[in-house]
C-alpha positions as YAML, in Angstrom:
chain: A
units: angstrom
residues:
- id: 1
  name: MET
  ca: [91.68, 94.65, 112.92]
- id: 2
  name: PRO
  ca: [92.60, 96.84, 115.93]
- id: 3
  name: GLU
  ca: [89.59, 97.28, 118.22]
- id: 4
  name: LEU
  ca: [89.23, 99.25, 121.41]
- id: 5
  name: PRO
  ca: [91.65, 97.08, 123.50]
- id: 6
  name: ASP
  ca: [94.36, 97.32, 120.84]
- id: 7
  name: VAL
  ca: [94.03, 101.09, 120.55]
- id: 8
  name: GLU
  ca: [93.98, 101.45, 124.34]
- id: 9
  name: GLY
  ca: [97.24, 99.46, 124.35]
- id: 10
  name: PHE
  ca: [98.70, 101.90, 121.79]
- id: 11
  name: ARG
  ca: [97.58, 104.83, 124.00]
- id: 12
  name: ARG
  ca: [99.07, 103.41, 127.14]
- id: 13
  name: GLN
  ca: [102.43, 102.74, 125.49]
- id: 14
  name: LEU
  ca: [102.52, 106.30, 124.10]
- id: 15
  name: ALA
  ca: [101.31, 107.74, 127.40]
- id: 16
  name: ASP
  ca: [104.49, 106.42, 128.97]
- id: 17
  name: THR
  ca: [106.84, 107.74, 126.33]
- id: 18
  name: LEU
  ca: [105.36, 110.58, 124.23]
- id: 19
  name: PRO
  ca: [104.31, 113.50, 126.55]
- id: 20
  name: GLY
  ca: [106.88, 116.31, 126.48]
- id: 21
  name: ARG
  ca: [108.74, 115.07, 123.48]
- id: 22
  name: ARG
  ca: [109.43, 117.77, 120.90]
- id: 23
  name: VAL
  ca: [109.10, 117.11, 117.12]
- id: 24
  name: ARG
  ca: [112.36, 117.60, 115.27]
- id: 25
  name: HIS
  ca: [111.12, 116.65, 111.80]
- id: 26
  name: VAL
  ca: [108.54, 114.52, 109.99]
- id: 27
  name: GLU
  ca: [109.37, 111.86, 107.42]
- id: 28
  name: VAL
  ca: [106.45, 110.64, 105.35]
- id: 29
  name: ARG
  ca: [107.51, 107.40, 103.70]
- id: 30
  name: ASP
  ca: [104.10, 106.74, 102.12]
- id: 31
  name: ALA
  ca: [101.66, 109.59, 101.67]
- id: 32
  name: GLY
  ca: [98.88, 107.02, 101.21]
- id: 33
  name: VAL
  ca: [98.30, 107.03, 104.98]
- id: 34
  name: LEU
  ca: [97.66, 110.79, 105.08]
- id: 35
  name: ARG
  ca: [93.92, 111.41, 104.83]
- id: 36
  name: ASN
  ca: [93.39, 115.17, 104.88]
- id: 37
  name: THR
  ca: [96.85, 116.62, 104.61]
- id: 38
  name: ASN
  ca: [100.10, 116.24, 102.69]
- id: 39
  name: PRO
  ca: [103.71, 115.63, 103.72]
- id: 40
  name: GLN
  ca: [104.69, 119.29, 103.52]
- id: 41
  name: SER
  ca: [101.73, 120.57, 105.52]
- id: 42
  name: LEU
  ca: [102.12, 117.85, 108.14]
- id: 43
  name: GLY
  ca: [105.81, 118.67, 108.59]
- id: 44
  name: ARG
  ca: [105.16, 122.39, 108.91]
- id: 45
  name: ALA
  ca: [102.35, 121.86, 111.41]
- id: 46
  name: LEU
  ca: [104.23, 119.51, 113.71]
- id: 47
  name: ARG
  ca: [107.84, 120.71, 113.57]
- id: 48
  name: GLY
  ca: [108.91, 122.18, 116.93]
- id: 49
  name: ARG
  ca: [105.68, 121.15, 118.72]
- id: 50
  name: ARG
  ca: [105.59, 119.17, 121.97]
- id: 51
  name: PHE
  ca: [103.26, 116.23, 122.44]
- id: 52
  name: ASP
  ca: [100.78, 116.21, 125.32]
- id: 53
  name: ALA
  ca: [99.22, 113.11, 126.91]
- id: 54
  name: PRO
  ca: [97.50, 110.91, 124.31]
- id: 55
  name: ARG
  ca: [93.78, 110.15, 124.52]
- id: 56
  name: ARG
  ca: [91.45, 107.63, 122.97]
- id: 57
  name: HIS
  ca: [87.79, 107.54, 122.03]
- id: 58
  name: GLY
  ca: [86.50, 104.29, 120.59]
- id: 59
  name: LYS
  ca: [88.95, 103.19, 117.90]
- id: 60
  name: TRP
  ca: [90.43, 106.67, 117.50]
- id: 61
  name: LEU
  ca: [93.79, 107.59, 118.97]
- id: 62
  name: ILE
  ca: [94.05, 111.34, 119.71]
- id: 63
  name: LEU
  ca: [97.60, 112.75, 119.86]
- id: 64
  name: PRO
  ca: [97.46, 116.42, 120.97]
- id: 65
  name: THR
  ca: [100.42, 118.75, 120.88]
- id: 66
  name: ASP
  ca: [100.84, 122.30, 122.14]
- id: 67
  name: GLY
  ca: [99.62, 123.20, 118.64]
- id: 68
  name: PRO
  ca: [97.64, 120.90, 116.35]
- id: 69
  name: THR
  ca: [96.21, 117.50, 117.18]
- id: 70
  name: LEU
  ca: [97.10, 114.35, 115.25]
- id: 71
  name: LEU
  ca: [94.38, 111.74, 114.82]
- id: 72
  name: VAL
  ca: [95.08, 108.10, 114.07]
- id: 73
  name: HIS
  ca: [92.62, 105.39, 113.01]
- id: 74
  name: SER
  ca: [94.38, 102.07, 112.53]
- id: 75
  name: GLY
  ca: [91.87, 100.52, 110.17]
- id: 76
  name: MET
  ca: [92.73, 96.83, 109.64]
- id: 77
  name: THR
  ca: [96.50, 96.77, 110.14]
- id: 78
  name: GLY
  ca: [97.75, 100.16, 111.46]
- id: 79
  name: ARG
  ca: [99.97, 100.43, 114.51]
- id: 80
  name: PRO
  ca: [101.32, 103.69, 116.03]
- id: 81
  name: TYR
  ca: [104.18, 103.19, 118.46]
- id: 82
  name: TYR
  ca: [107.16, 104.90, 120.09]
- id: 83
  name: THR
  ca: [110.64, 103.58, 119.61]
- id: 84
  name: SER
  ca: [114.23, 104.54, 120.37]
- id: 85
  name: GLY
  ca: [114.80, 104.21, 116.67]
- id: 86
  name: SER
  ca: [117.07, 101.15, 116.76]
- id: 87
  name: ASP
  ca: [114.50, 98.37, 116.19]
- id: 88
  name: GLU
  ca: [113.56, 96.82, 112.83]
- id: 89
  name: PRO
  ca: [109.78, 97.02, 112.30]
- id: 90
  name: ALA
  ca: [107.84, 93.90, 111.30]
- id: 91
  name: ASP
  ca: [105.33, 95.94, 109.28]
- id: 92
  name: PRO
  ca: [106.01, 98.68, 106.68]
- id: 93
  name: VAL
  ca: [106.57, 102.02, 108.44]
- id: 94
  name: ARG
  ca: [104.64, 104.69, 106.56]
- id: 95
  name: LEU
  ca: [105.27, 107.71, 108.81]
- id: 96
  name: VAL
  ca: [108.15, 108.66, 111.13]
- id: 97
  name: VAL
  ca: [107.91, 111.63, 113.48]
- id: 98
  name: ALA
  ca: [111.46, 112.16, 114.77]
- id: 99
  name: LEU
  ca: [111.51, 113.57, 118.32]
- id: 100
  name: ASP
  ca: [114.12, 115.08, 120.58]
- id: 101
  name: ARG
  ca: [114.39, 111.57, 121.97]
- id: 102
  name: GLY
  ca: [113.17, 108.58, 119.95]
- id: 103
  name: GLU
  ca: [110.55, 108.39, 117.23]
- id: 104
  name: LEU
  ca: [106.82, 108.11, 116.87]
- id: 105
  name: ARG
  ca: [106.15, 105.67, 114.02]
- id: 106
  name: TYR
  ca: [103.06, 104.59, 112.19]
- id: 107
  name: ALA
  ca: [103.28, 101.17, 110.54]
- id: 108
  name: ASP
  ca: [100.45, 99.89, 108.35]
- id: 109
  name: LEU
  ca: [100.36, 97.02, 105.86]
- id: 110
  name: ARG
  ca: [97.04, 97.67, 104.12]
- id: 111
  name: LYS
  ca: [96.62, 101.44, 104.61]
- id: 112
  name: LEU
  ca: [92.85, 101.30, 104.88]
- id: 113
  name: ARG
  ca: [92.67, 104.29, 107.28]
- id: 114
  name: GLY
  ca: [95.58, 106.31, 108.57]
- id: 115
  name: VAL
  ca: [96.45, 109.76, 109.93]
- id: 116
  name: TRP
  ca: [94.46, 112.98, 109.96]
- id: 117
  name: LEU
  ca: [95.49, 116.55, 110.83]
- id: 118
  name: PRO
  ca: [92.38, 118.57, 111.81]
- id: 119
  name: PRO
  ca: [92.63, 122.23, 110.79]
- id: 120
  name: ASP
  ca: [92.02, 123.27, 114.40]
- id: 121
  name: ALA
  ca: [90.82, 121.86, 117.77]
- id: 122
  name: ASP
  ca: [87.17, 122.47, 116.89]
- id: 123
  name: ASP
  ca: [87.51, 120.20, 113.83]
- id: 124
  name: VAL
  ca: [88.61, 117.10, 115.76]
- id: 125
  name: ALA
  ca: [85.07, 115.82, 116.34]
- id: 126
  name: GLY
  ca: [84.17, 116.57, 112.74]
- id: 127
  name: VAL
  ca: [87.04, 114.46, 111.41]
- id: 128
  name: MET
  ca: [86.14, 111.55, 113.71]
- id: 129
  name: GLY
  ca: [82.52, 111.67, 112.68]
- id: 130
  name: PRO
  ca: [79.50, 110.80, 114.86]
- id: 131
  name: GLN
  ca: [80.74, 108.87, 117.90]
- id: 132
  name: GLY
  ca: [78.68, 107.34, 120.65]
- id: 133
  name: PRO
  ca: [79.88, 106.94, 124.22]
- id: 134
  name: ASP
  ca: [83.13, 105.05, 124.62]
- id: 135
  name: ALA
  ca: [82.38, 101.35, 125.22]
- id: 136
  name: LEU
  ca: [84.89, 101.11, 128.07]
- id: 137
  name: ASP
  ca: [83.27, 103.90, 130.07]
- id: 138
  name: ILE
  ca: [79.53, 103.54, 129.40]
- id: 139
  name: ASP
  ca: [77.37, 102.90, 132.47]
- id: 140
  name: LEU
  ca: [74.15, 100.86, 132.49]
- id: 141
  name: ARG
  ca: [71.87, 103.89, 132.39]
- id: 142
  name: THR
  ca: [73.61, 105.32, 129.35]
- id: 143
  name: PHE
  ca: [73.71, 101.87, 127.72]
- id: 144
  name: ARG
  ca: [69.99, 101.57, 128.10]
- id: 145
  name: ASN
  ca: [69.47, 105.06, 126.68]
- id: 146
  name: VAL
  ca: [71.59, 104.52, 123.56]
- id: 147
  name: LEU
  ca: [69.79, 101.23, 122.81]
- id: 148
  name: SER
  ca: [66.36, 102.71, 123.43]
- id: 149
  name: GLY
  ca: [64.34, 103.05, 120.23]
- id: 150
  name: ARG
  ca: [66.90, 101.24, 118.06]
- id: 151
  name: ARG
  ca: [65.25, 98.91, 115.56]
- id: 152
  name: GLY
  ca: [68.25, 97.07, 114.21]
- id: 153
  name: GLY
  ca: [69.81, 93.77, 115.18]
- id: 154
  name: LEU
  ca: [72.03, 93.43, 118.25]
- id: 155
  name: LYS
  ca: [75.36, 92.98, 116.50]
- id: 156
  name: ALA
  ca: [74.71, 95.64, 113.85]
- id: 157
  name: THR
  ca: [73.79, 98.13, 116.59]
- id: 158
  name: LEU
  ca: [76.88, 97.34, 118.66]
- id: 159
  name: LEU
  ca: [79.09, 97.76, 115.61]
- id: 160
  name: ASP
  ca: [77.63, 101.21, 114.86]
- id: 161
  name: GLN
  ca: [80.27, 103.64, 116.13]
- id: 162
  name: SER
  ca: [77.68, 106.43, 116.38]
- id: 163
  name: VAL
  ca: [75.82, 104.35, 118.98]
- id: 164
  name: ILE
  ca: [78.70, 102.92, 121.02]
- id: 165
  name: ALA
  ca: [82.32, 103.66, 120.09]
- id: 166
  name: GLY
  ca: [85.04, 101.05, 120.05]
- id: 167
  name: LEU
  ca: [83.46, 97.66, 119.39]
- id: 168
  name: GLY
  ca: [84.53, 95.67, 116.36]
- id: 169
  name: ASN
  ca: [83.74, 92.27, 114.88]
- id: 170
  name: LEU
  ca: [85.60, 90.08, 117.37]
- id: 171
  name: LEU
  ca: [84.36, 91.97, 120.41]
- id: 172
  name: THR
  ca: [80.71, 91.99, 119.38]
- id: 173
  name: ASP
  ca: [80.75, 88.26, 118.67]
- id: 174
  name: GLU
  ca: [82.54, 87.56, 121.98]
- id: 175
  name: ILE
  ca: [80.16, 89.76, 123.99]
- id: 176
  name: CYS
  ca: [77.04, 88.21, 122.39]
- id: 177
  name: TRP
  ca: [78.38, 84.69, 123.00]
- id: 178
  name: GLN
  ca: [79.32, 85.32, 126.60]
- id: 179
  name: ALA
  ca: [75.92, 87.00, 127.20]
- id: 180
  name: ARG
  ca: [74.14, 83.99, 125.49]
- id: 181
  name: LEU
  ca: [72.36, 86.29, 123.06]
- id: 182
  name: HIS
  ca: [72.08, 85.63, 119.36]
- id: 183
  name: PRO
  ca: [73.85, 88.43, 117.40]
- id: 184
  name: SER
  ca: [70.84, 88.92, 115.11]
- id: 185
  name: ARG
  ca: [68.36, 89.44, 117.97]
- id: 186
  name: ALA
  ca: [66.28, 92.58, 117.51]
- id: 187
  name: ILE
  ca: [67.16, 95.30, 119.97]
- id: 188
  name: THR
  ca: [63.45, 95.95, 120.49]
- id: 189
  name: GLY
  ca: [63.07, 92.32, 121.63]
- id: 190
  name: LEU
  ca: [65.58, 92.51, 124.49]
- id: 191
  name: ASP
  ca: [64.05, 92.63, 127.97]
- id: 192
  name: GLY
  ca: [65.51, 94.50, 130.93]
- id: 193
  name: ASP
  ca: [67.39, 91.51, 132.30]
- id: 194
  name: GLU
  ca: [68.99, 90.84, 128.88]
- id: 195
  name: VAL
  ca: [70.09, 94.47, 128.54]
- id: 196
  name: ARG
  ca: [71.65, 94.33, 132.05]
- id: 197
  name: ARG
  ca: [73.35, 91.08, 131.18]
- id: 198
  name: MET
  ca: [74.65, 92.49, 127.88]
- id: 199
  name: HIS
  ca: [76.06, 95.54, 129.65]
- id: 200
  name: ALA
  ca: [77.73, 93.54, 132.41]
- id: 201
  name: THR
  ca: [79.21, 91.12, 129.87]
- id: 202
  name: MET
  ca: [80.51, 93.95, 127.70]
- id: 203
  name: ARG
  ca: [82.32, 95.49, 130.67]
- id: 204
  name: ARG
  ca: [83.81, 92.19, 131.73]
- id: 205
  name: VAL
  ca: [85.00, 91.29, 128.21]
- id: 206
  name: LEU
  ca: [86.43, 94.74, 127.64]
- id: 207
  name: HIS
  ca: [88.35, 94.88, 130.90]
- id: 208
  name: THR
  ca: [89.87, 91.47, 130.23]
- id: 209
  name: ALA
  ca: [90.75, 92.41, 126.65]
- id: 210
  name: VAL
  ca: [92.32, 95.71, 127.69]
- id: 211
  name: ARG
  ca: [94.65, 93.79, 130.06]
- id: 212
  name: HIS
  ca: [95.81, 91.79, 127.01]
- id: 213
  name: ASP
  ca: [96.03, 94.82, 124.63]
- id: 214
  name: CYS
  ca: [93.84, 92.84, 122.19]
- id: 215
  name: VAL
  ca: [90.82, 90.56, 121.96]
- id: 216
  name: PRO
  ca: [92.54, 87.47, 123.36]
- id: 217
  name: GLY
  ca: [91.96, 83.93, 122.10]
- id: 218
  name: LEU
  ca: [91.56, 82.51, 125.58]
- id: 219
  name: PRO
  ca: [90.70, 78.82, 125.90]
- id: 220
  name: ARG
  ca: [87.22, 79.53, 127.34]
- id: 221
  name: TRP
  ca: [86.43, 82.36, 124.94]
- id: 222
  name: LEU
  ca: [84.69, 82.15, 121.58]
- id: 223
  name: THR
  ca: [87.62, 84.07, 120.08]
- id: 224
  name: GLY
  ca: [89.91, 81.18, 120.99]
- id: 225
  name: ALA
  ca: [87.81, 78.68, 119.04]
- id: 226
  name: ARG
  ca: [86.24, 80.60, 116.10]
- id: 227
  name: ASP
  ca: [89.09, 80.12, 113.62]
- id: 228
  name: GLU
  ca: [89.52, 76.36, 114.16]
- id: 229
  name: PRO
  ca: [88.88, 74.19, 111.03]
- id: 230
  name: ASP
  ca: [85.79, 72.64, 112.65]
- id: 231
  name: PRO
  ca: [85.10, 74.94, 115.64]
- id: 232
  name: THR
  ca: [82.98, 73.88, 118.59]
- id: 233
  name: CYS
  ca: [81.60, 75.95, 121.42]
- id: 234
  name: PRO
  ca: [84.02, 76.22, 124.36]
- id: 235
  name: ARG
  ca: [81.02, 76.19, 126.71]
- id: 236
  name: CYS
  ca: [78.73, 73.40, 125.49]
- id: 237
  name: GLY
  ca: [80.64, 71.61, 122.72]
- id: 238
  name: ALA
  ca: [78.08, 72.28, 119.95]
- id: 239
  name: ARG
  ca: [79.41, 72.97, 116.48]
- id: 240
  name: LEU
  ca: [79.64, 76.74, 115.97]
- id: 241
  name: ARG
  ca: [77.77, 78.44, 113.18]
- id: 242
  name: ARG
  ca: [79.22, 81.01, 110.78]
- id: 243
  name: GLY
  ca: [77.36, 83.54, 108.67]
- id: 244
  name: ARG
  ca: [76.91, 87.17, 107.66]
- id: 245
  name: ILE
  ca: [75.21, 89.31, 110.28]
- id: 246
  name: GLY
  ca: [75.29, 93.06, 110.26]
- id: 247
  name: GLY
  ca: [77.36, 92.92, 107.13]
- id: 248
  name: ARG
  ca: [80.22, 91.08, 108.91]
- id: 249
  name: THR
  ca: [81.30, 87.46, 109.18]
- id: 250
  name: SER
  ca: [79.86, 86.28, 112.47]
- id: 251
  name: VAL
  ca: [80.30, 83.22, 114.64]
- id: 252
  name: TRP
  ca: [77.85, 81.95, 117.28]
- id: 253
  name: CYS
  ca: [76.69, 78.86, 119.06]
- id: 254
  name: PRO
  ca: [73.18, 77.70, 118.03]
- id: 255
  name: ARG
  ca: [72.69, 75.97, 121.36]
- id: 256
  name: CYS
  ca: [73.92, 78.70, 123.75]
- id: 257
  name: GLN
  ca: [72.57, 81.53, 121.57]
- id: 258
  name: PRO
  ca: [69.23, 80.42, 120.20]
- id: 259
  name: GLY
  ca: [67.69, 82.79, 117.65]
...
């Protein structure tokens, strides 16, 4: 599932190629990825428009033009990208926006989310829904504030996009493991040092992941071990535990992350 680092990678690739490109026509190959529009309306809205610099908030990719704004949420398997048009995609391409040079494509195998066309600029936030501060930009003071008064568990809170935007299952498990905090710990039970450690760890993990355009399976990361047949902790060697926390499959070390 694309998380913040993946979407930031999409944004950076498009930032180098998309601004200033004019839309010639729109080809919707599968209308199942269109969430609040239809092929005819999308084509009419975008034809002749020029793209501005793309933005990102959390897991949302924001593609403004000199007219409407296109919103993309990749769900589990979506990938927006720019191409000269000569490559053969590995995943099914559902949408092609032909430009005056090259194409903007959206490929998606499972089609769990997709593409939105807000009626106007004021509707962008409404389409995205409640979004907390972006996880890549949040400072310690804001981090403390958004956690203050929360009564849920640590992982469930971090996954809540209305609290902090951009974190998904792999990132939350990795951050909790590197911070040596059990993912089911109650937010109200975290002391000041643990909150500081959590924030510092989140920033470190995110900056490393953004450099890789994904949550990398590095040898000394939990992500690099979690899918092994009999996974052990890269830090202490204990057998990793697996279970449902915050409604998601979670992996943690019972020795490094005591409950």
